[in-house]
N, C-alpha and C positions, 0 to 999 in steps of 0.2 A: 515630323512632330514627335514620334516616339524617340528618335535619336536625340532630340533636344532635351526631352525629359530625362533620359538616361544620363546625358552629359551633366545636367543640372544636379542630379542625385550624386554623381561621382564628385562633382565640384564641391558640393556642400559637405560631403563626407570627409573630404580631404582638408577642409578649412576649419579644423577644430581649434578653438581658442581656449587657452587655460588662463584663468584669472586667479591669481594668488591673493588671498585675503588674510591679513595678519589678525588673529583674534585679539580682542582687547586684553590688556594686562589684568590678571586676576587679583582682586582685592581681598586679602585674607581678613577674617573676622574672628574675634574671640568667641569661644563657646564655653559657657559656665553652667555647671550643674551643682546645685546644693539644696538638699532636703534637710530640714532640721526639726527636732523636737526636744522637749525638756529632758528626755532620758538619755540623750547622746551629746557628745562634745561637738563643737563647730568643725565642719569640714567642707571642702569644695573641690571639684575637679575642673581643672583649667586646661583647655585645648584650643586649637585653631581649626577653622573650616578648611576642607580639602576640596579642590576642584573635581567635578564629576569626570571620571575617566582617567584620573591620575592616581597612581599607586604611591602611597607614602608609608613609610615605616612609622610605628608608634612613636619612636624617638623624635620624629619630625612633627608629629601631630600634637603631642602633649608638651606643655610649657613648664620649664623648670625655674624660670627666673621672674615670675610674676610677683607683684605685691598685692596681697589679698588681706583686706581689713574688714572688720565688722563694726558698725556704728549704731549707737542709740541716739538718734538726732545728731547733735554736733559733738557727742562724746564718743571717743574711741573706746571700744569694748575689748577688742582682741586683734592681733595680727597673726594670721595663719602662716605656717612654715611648710615648705615642701618636704614630703616624706622620703624622697630619695630613691624610690623604687621604680621610677620611669613610667608611671601610669598617670601622671598629672594630678595626684592627690595632694592637697594642702590641709593641714589640721592644726587645731589649737595646741600650742606647746605647753600651755598650762592646764589643758583639759577643762576649759571653761564650757559651761552649758547655757543655752538660752532659757529665757523665762517665758511663761505663757502670757499672751496678750500684749507683748511689747512689739512695737513696729521697729524692726531691725533693718538696716541697710547694709548690703554687701557691696564693697567697692573693689574693683580689680584694675590694676595698671600693669602694662607689659610693654616692653620696647617694640616699636613698630605698629602698635595698635592704639586706637582711641580709648580713653578711660571708659569703664563700664560700671553701672550701678543698678541695683534693684532693691525693692523694699517689700517685706512680707512680715507676717506675724503668725505665731502659733495659736490656733483657735482653742477654745475651752475644751477640756477633757470631756468626752461623751458621758452623760449622766445615765447610768443604768440601774434598773431595779427589777424586782419580780422575775428573777431569772431561774431557770431550771432546765431539766432535760428528761426525756423518757425514751426507752428503747422501743421502737415500733416494728423492727424486724431484727433478725439475727445479726445483720451487718449494717443496720441503719438506725440512727438516733435523731430525734427531733429536739432541737434546742430552741428555747423561747426566752425572751427578755423584753423589758419595757425601756424604750429610749425616750428621754425627755429632751425635746428639741428647743433651743433658745430662739427668740424672734430673729428674723432676718434670713437671708439665703445661707443655707448650710449644706455641706457635702460630706458624704461618708463612704468608707469602704470597710470590708471586714473579711477575715480569713479564719479558717478552722484548722487546728493542728492536733495531732496525736502526740503526746509527750511520752518518750521512753525514759524510764529512770536510769540515771547514771551517777555514781558517786565520784565527785571530783577528787583527783589525787592531790591537787594543790590545796584545797580548802577543807576537804573531808565532808563537805556538805552534799546533800542530794541535789543533783541537777538533772535537767531533762534535754534529750535530743528531740527536736521538733520535726515532725513529718507532716507536710502540707496535705490536707485532705480535700477530696471533692465534696461539693455541696449541691444539693438539689434545690432549685428555686421553687418555692411553694406559694408565693404570693406576688402581687404586682408592685409592691413597694420597692423592690430592689431588682437589679438586673446583673447580667454576667459581664458587662463591659461599661466603660465610661460613655461610649457613643450612645448605647441604648438608654442609659440612665438620664442623659441629657435630652434625648429625643425619644420618647416612648413609642412614637409612630414613625420610624425611619423609612427610607425608601427601600431598604432591604430587610429581609426577615431575619429574626434571631433563630439560628438553626438548632441550638441545643440549650436546654435548661440545666445542664450539668456543668458546673464551673468551679474554678479554684479561687476566684475572687468575686465578692459581692460588692456592687456599687449602687449608690442611690443618692438622690437629693431629697430635700424636705418639701418638695413641691406639693405633696398631698397631705402634709401634716405640719405645716409651718407654725412654730411656736406652741406645739401641742405635745402631749405624750402619746407615743405610738407603740402598740404591742407588735413585736417582730417575732418571726419564727423562720427556721431553716432546717433542712434535713441534712445530716452528715453521714457519709458512707465510711464505715470503719468496722474492724473486727477487734473488739477489745480483749484485753487480757489483764490479769491481776497486776496491780500497782501502776497501771497506765492512767494518764489523765487526758481529758479532752479540754483544749484551750481554744477559746474564741477571742480574737483580737478585733476590737472595733476602733476604727480610726476616724477622727474628725479632720477634714482636709481644708486647707486654705483654698480660696477661689483659684489662685495661680496654679496650685498643685493639680486640681481637678481639670482645669482647662488645658494644661500642658499634656496631661495623660490622654485627654479626650482627643485632641488634634493629632497626636501620634497614632492612636488607634484608628482614627478616621482616615489618615493617610494610608495605613496598612490595608484598610477595607475598600479604599476607593478604586474606581475603574481606572486602569492605566491610560485610557484614552480621554479621560475627563480632565477638567482643570486641576492643576496641582493644589494640594492642600497647604495652606499657610500654617506652619507649626507655630503654636503660641509661644511667646517669650515676654517676660515682664522686665527684661533688661533694656536699659538705654545704653547704646554703644556696644552691644554684644548680642549673641543668641544664647538661648538656654533659659533656665528658670532658677529662681531663688524662692523656695516655698516651704512654709511651716505646716506641721501636722501634729496631732496629739493622739494618744492611744489609751484605751481602757481595756481591761481583761475580764473574761469570765473563765473560771477554772472549775472543772467538774471531775471529781475523783471517780474513776470507773471500776474500782476494786469491787469484786463480787458480782459484776454483771457479765453477761456473755452467754 
C-alpha cells in the first residue's frame, strides 16, 4: 500500500500541465484633466491610460494630435492647441478665459479613441466679510472671516500663504513669492481632506489637525452666513503679507479630489475605489472653481 501511494505521488508530480492563456487585448482610453476659473485661460491635459505592469515613456502616454474644443451649448468658444513640450498640455491660442456661471462643455477627439465630452461651470465667487487677524503666539496667527453661503450644495477649500515681497524686473511692480503655510484646525466646520469633509464620521480616524489645505461643505450652514476661523503658523517680518485664498468648488471638482484621496487611504485588500469622472467616453475631470482672497499686511508685527 505504501508503495502504491509513493508511486502515485511520483506520477502526479511528473504530470505537470502548463496552460497558456492569452490575456485580452488592452483597450486604451482617453484621460483628460482640465480645471478652470475666470482668472486663467483655457487649458487641458490629454493622455491615454496605460496597462498595469507596463512601462511607457511619457511620449507614449501623452497625446499630441488631439482636437480639443470648448463649447457654450451649440456655440464653439475656443479650440485649444498643443503646446509642443511633450507633456500633453493644450491651451487657448487667443488666451480666452471662461466666465462664471456658464455651463461649458469640453470635447476631445483623437485618432483611435471614442469622442469624449464633459460639462461643468464656475461657481459664484465666495462672498467674504468681517475679516481680520490677531497674533495669538509669536509664531501663530488667528484669521477670521464671515462666509455667506448661497442656497444649494456648495463645496469649499482654502489655503494660507506667506507673501515675500519681490520687485519684478519686467514691470517694476512689487510682486510676491508665495510660501504655503500650515494651518491648525480650530473648529468642526472644516477638515484637512476631502474624505473627512464629505464624511465627518469615517471608518478611520483623522490623525492630525495640522494641514496645508482646508476642505469643507456647507452641510452645517446651507444658505446662511457662517463665521469661520483658522490658526496659521508663521514667523512674520517687515513688509510680509498673509494671504488666505478661499475657493468655491464645482461638485465635479470636489468629488474627483475626494475619490482620489479615498483611494490613497483605502486598505489594499479592500474593494478598489472607483475614481470619479464626469466625462463620457474618457476618464478624468472637467471642473470649474472660483477664488476670493484675504490679504493682511503684517508690517510691524512679530
